[in-house]
C-alpha atoms as a printed R data frame, in Angstrom:
    type eleno elety resid chain resno       x       y       z
1   ATOM     1    CA   MET     A     1 128.214 120.407 118.942
2   ATOM     2    CA   ALA     A     2 125.091 118.227 118.891
3   ATOM     3    CA   ASP     A     3 125.154 114.567 117.887
4   ATOM     4    CA   ILE     A     4 124.434 114.819 114.149
5   ATOM     5    CA   PRO     A     5 124.721 111.636 112.074
6   ATOM     6    CA   ASN     A     6 127.228 111.742 109.239
7   ATOM     7    CA   LYS     A     7 125.609 113.273 106.170
8   ATOM     8    CA   ASN     A     8 127.481 112.987 102.886
9   ATOM     9    CA   ASN     A     9 126.878 115.300  99.897
10  ATOM    10    CA   LEU     A    10 128.092 115.248  96.303
11  ATOM    11    CA   SER     A    11 126.922 118.250  94.272
12  ATOM    12    CA   LYS     A    12 125.751 118.539  90.671
13  ATOM    13    CA   ASP     A    13 129.206 119.216  89.186
14  ATOM    14    CA   VAL     A    14 130.486 115.745  90.204
15  ATOM    15    CA   GLU     A    15 130.824 112.969  87.606
16  ATOM    16    CA   ILE     A    16 131.755 109.442  88.670
17  ATOM    17    CA   LYS     A    17 132.422 106.217  86.762
18  ATOM    18    CA   GLY     A    18 132.537 103.456  89.336
19  ATOM    19    CA   SER     A    19 130.733 102.516  92.526
20  ATOM    20    CA   ILE     A    20 129.901 104.376  95.732
21  ATOM    21    CA   LYS     A    21 129.381 102.749  99.123
22  ATOM    22    CA   PHE     A    22 128.128 104.857 102.010
23  ATOM    23    CA   ALA     A    23 126.757 104.701 105.547
24  ATOM    24    CA   ASN     A    24 124.140 106.859 107.289
25  ATOM    25    CA   GLU     A    25 122.780 109.561 104.935
26  ATOM    26    CA   PHE     A    26 123.937 110.436 101.403
27  ATOM    27    CA   VAL     A    27 122.665 113.161  99.069
28  ATOM    28    CA   PHE     A    28 123.856 112.676  95.484
29  ATOM    29    CA   ASP     A    29 123.159 115.387  92.915
30  ATOM    30    CA   GLY     A    30 125.740 114.592  90.215
31  ATOM    31    CA   ASN     A    31 126.202 112.045  87.428
32  ATOM    32    CA   ILE     A    32 127.292 108.465  88.071
33  ATOM    33    CA   GLU     A    33 127.759 105.464  85.845
34  ATOM    34    CA   GLY     A    34 127.940 102.579  88.308
35  ATOM    35    CA   GLU     A    35 126.463 101.267  91.534
36  ATOM    36    CA   ILE     A    36 125.426 103.165  94.673
37  ATOM    37    CA   SER     A    37 125.023 100.919  97.712
38  ATOM    38    CA   SER     A    38 124.580 100.971 101.467
39  ATOM    39    CA   VAL     A    39 123.589  98.374 104.037
40  ATOM    40    CA   ASP     A    40 121.594 100.694 106.306
41  ATOM    41    CA   GLY     A    41 121.766 104.156 104.743
42  ATOM    42    CA   VAL     A    42 119.323 106.700 103.345
43  ATOM    43    CA   LEU     A    43 120.058 107.812  99.767
44  ATOM    44    CA   THR     A    44 118.588 110.954  98.251
45  ATOM    45    CA   VAL     A    45 118.990 111.218  94.467
46  ATOM    46    CA   GLY     A    46 118.872 114.993  93.943
47  ATOM    47    CA   GLU     A    47 116.915 116.916  91.294
48  ATOM    48    CA   ASN     A    48 120.000 117.337  89.059
49  ATOM    49    CA   ALA     A    49 121.239 113.763  89.502
50  ATOM    50    CA   ASP     A    50 121.566 111.249  86.674
51  ATOM    51    CA   VAL     A    51 122.275 107.746  87.988
52  ATOM    52    CA   ARG     A    52 123.004 105.008  85.448
53  ATOM    53    CA   GLY     A    53 123.359 101.759  87.364
54  ATOM    54    CA   GLU     A    54 122.104  99.722  90.299
55  ATOM    55    CA   VAL     A    55 120.933 101.398  93.518
56  ATOM    56    CA   LYS     A    56 120.791  99.341  96.734
57  ATOM    57    CA   SER     A    57 120.050 100.875 100.133
58  ATOM    58    CA   LYS     A    58 117.760 100.788 103.158
59  ATOM    59    CA   THR     A    59 115.789 103.834 101.971
60  ATOM    60    CA   VAL     A    60 115.906 105.718  98.643
61  ATOM    61    CA   ILE     A    61 114.337 109.090  97.821
62  ATOM    62    CA   VAL     A    62 114.409 109.866  94.087
63  ATOM    63    CA   LYS     A    63 114.053 113.462  92.894
64  ATOM    64    CA   GLY     A    64 116.190 113.151  89.733
65  ATOM    65    CA   LYS     A    65 116.835 110.418  87.146
66  ATOM    66    CA   VAL     A    66 117.714 106.769  87.737
67  ATOM    67    CA   HIS     A    67 118.324 104.417  84.804
68  ATOM    68    CA   GLY     A    68 118.782 101.080  86.548
69  ATOM    69    CA   ASN     A    69 117.225  98.834  89.144
70  ATOM    70    CA   ILE     A    70 116.510  99.995  92.692
71  ATOM    71    CA   THR     A    71 116.443  97.536  95.603
72  ATOM    72    CA   VAL     A    72 115.538  98.868  99.046
73  ATOM    73    CA   GLN     A    73 114.943  97.110 102.342
74  ATOM    74    CA   GLU     A    74 112.397  99.614 103.656
75  ATOM    75    CA   ARG     A    75 111.007 102.580 101.714
76  ATOM    76    CA   CYS     A    76 111.343 104.074  98.221
77  ATOM    77    CA   GLU     A    77 109.919 107.483  97.286
78  ATOM    78    CA   LEU     A    78 109.568 108.718  93.696
79  ATOM    79    CA   HIS     A    79 108.984 112.469  93.848
80  ATOM    80    CA   SER     A    80 106.961 114.519  91.346
81  ATOM    81    CA   ARG     A    81 109.665 115.284  88.740
82  ATOM    82    CA   SER     A    82 111.646 112.076  89.217
83  ATOM    83    CA   GLN     A    83 112.311 109.483  86.526
84  ATOM    84    CA   LEU     A    84 112.962 105.783  87.149
85  ATOM    85    CA   ILE     A    85 113.674 103.570  84.155
86  ATOM    86    CA   GLY     A    86 114.226 100.141  85.707
87  ATOM    87    CA   ASP     A    87 112.786  97.613  88.114
88  ATOM    88    CA   LEU     A    88 112.051  98.319  91.747
89  ATOM    89    CA   LYS     A    89 111.953  96.081  94.834
90  ATOM    90    CA   ALA     A    90 110.824  97.607  98.131
91  ATOM    91    CA   ALA     A    91 108.854  96.955 101.296
92  ATOM    92    CA   ARG     A    92 107.015 100.294 100.902
93  ATOM    93    CA   LEU     A    93 106.626 102.499  97.824
94  ATOM    94    CA   VAL     A    94 105.469 106.116  97.478
95  ATOM    95    CA   ILE     A    95 104.911 107.560  93.995
96  ATOM    96    CA   GLU     A    96 103.963 111.221  93.739
97  ATOM    97    CA   GLU     A    97 101.870 112.579  90.880
98  ATOM    98    CA   GLY     A    98 104.112 113.589  87.993
99  ATOM    99    CA   ALA     A    99 106.771 110.926  88.586
100 ATOM   100    CA   THR     A   100 107.830 108.754  85.630
101 ATOM   101    CA   PHE     A   101 108.304 105.031  86.316
102 ATOM   102    CA   VAL     A   102 108.952 102.550  83.503
103 ATOM   103    CA   GLY     A   103 109.631  99.047  84.791
104 ATOM   104    CA   LYS     A   104 108.345  96.370  87.145
105 ATOM   105    CA   SER     A   105 107.727  96.898  90.839
106 ATOM   106    CA   GLU     A   106 107.756  94.280  93.559
107 ATOM   107    CA   VAL     A   107 106.391  95.706  96.790
108 ATOM   108    CA   THR     A   108 106.670  93.153  99.577
109 ATOM   109    CA   PRO     A   109 105.567  94.425 102.987
110 ATOM   110    CA   ASN     A   110 107.160  93.104 106.123
111 ATOM   111    CA   LYS     A   111 105.865  89.580 106.907
112 ATOM   112    CA   ASN     A   112 105.008  90.646 110.484
113 ATOM   113    CA   ILE     A   113 102.723  93.401 109.153
114 ATOM   114    CA   VAL     A   114 100.923  90.859 106.975
115 ATOM   115    CA   LYS     A   115 100.369  88.633 110.043
116 ATOM   116    CA   ASP     A   116  99.056  91.585 112.097
117 ATOM   117    CA   LEU     A   117  96.515  92.420 109.392
118 ATOM   118    CA   GLY     A   118  95.279  88.825 109.409
119 ATOM   119    CA   ILE     A   119  96.147  88.258 105.768
120 ATOM   120    CA   PRO     A   120  97.394  84.740 105.021
121 ATOM   121    CA   HIS     A   121 100.912  85.007 103.585
122 ATOM   122    CA   LYS     A   122 101.661  82.723 100.660
123 ATOM   123    CA   GLU     A   123 105.224  82.091  99.587
124 ATOM   124    CA   GLU     A   124 104.294  81.961  95.883
125 ATOM   125    CA   PRO     A   125 102.596  84.950  94.228
126 ATOM   126    CA   GLN     A   126  99.111  84.385  92.828
127 ATOM   127    CA   LYS     A   127  98.665  84.169  89.075
128 ATOM   128    CA   VAL     A   128  96.249  86.767  87.756
129 ATOM   129    CA   GLY     A   129  94.782  86.557  84.291
130 ATOM   130    CA   ALA     A   130  91.661  86.087  82.251
131 ATOM   131    CA   PRO     A   131  90.346  82.537  81.788
132 ATOM   132    CA   ARG     A   132  90.870  81.158  78.296
């Protein structure tokens, strides 16, 4: 058998109250009231999924519903029929047409990428607003 990384699946008939911690790859298509977290994993929130709680992972792909904050170290994708009601922190963000996102986003690219582009990196975000 070939070297296949561990891939975990929970189907749409699963309901969980509590938290899930995983490694490698995890496809969740059920209902959860609680936290889903991983240090270096890839989470896919399936089309039938309803997540009510915090999501923390290296990469998150949302195809269903998330009512809570998402924090990712690398990449977050919101697919066309997905729904995110909550705040989002990511290094890279992809939002497809048709996705619903209600909340704040903080997209902070890798500091090395900013240096390579020749953009001066400031520790404090700039204030944007109309003069009064």
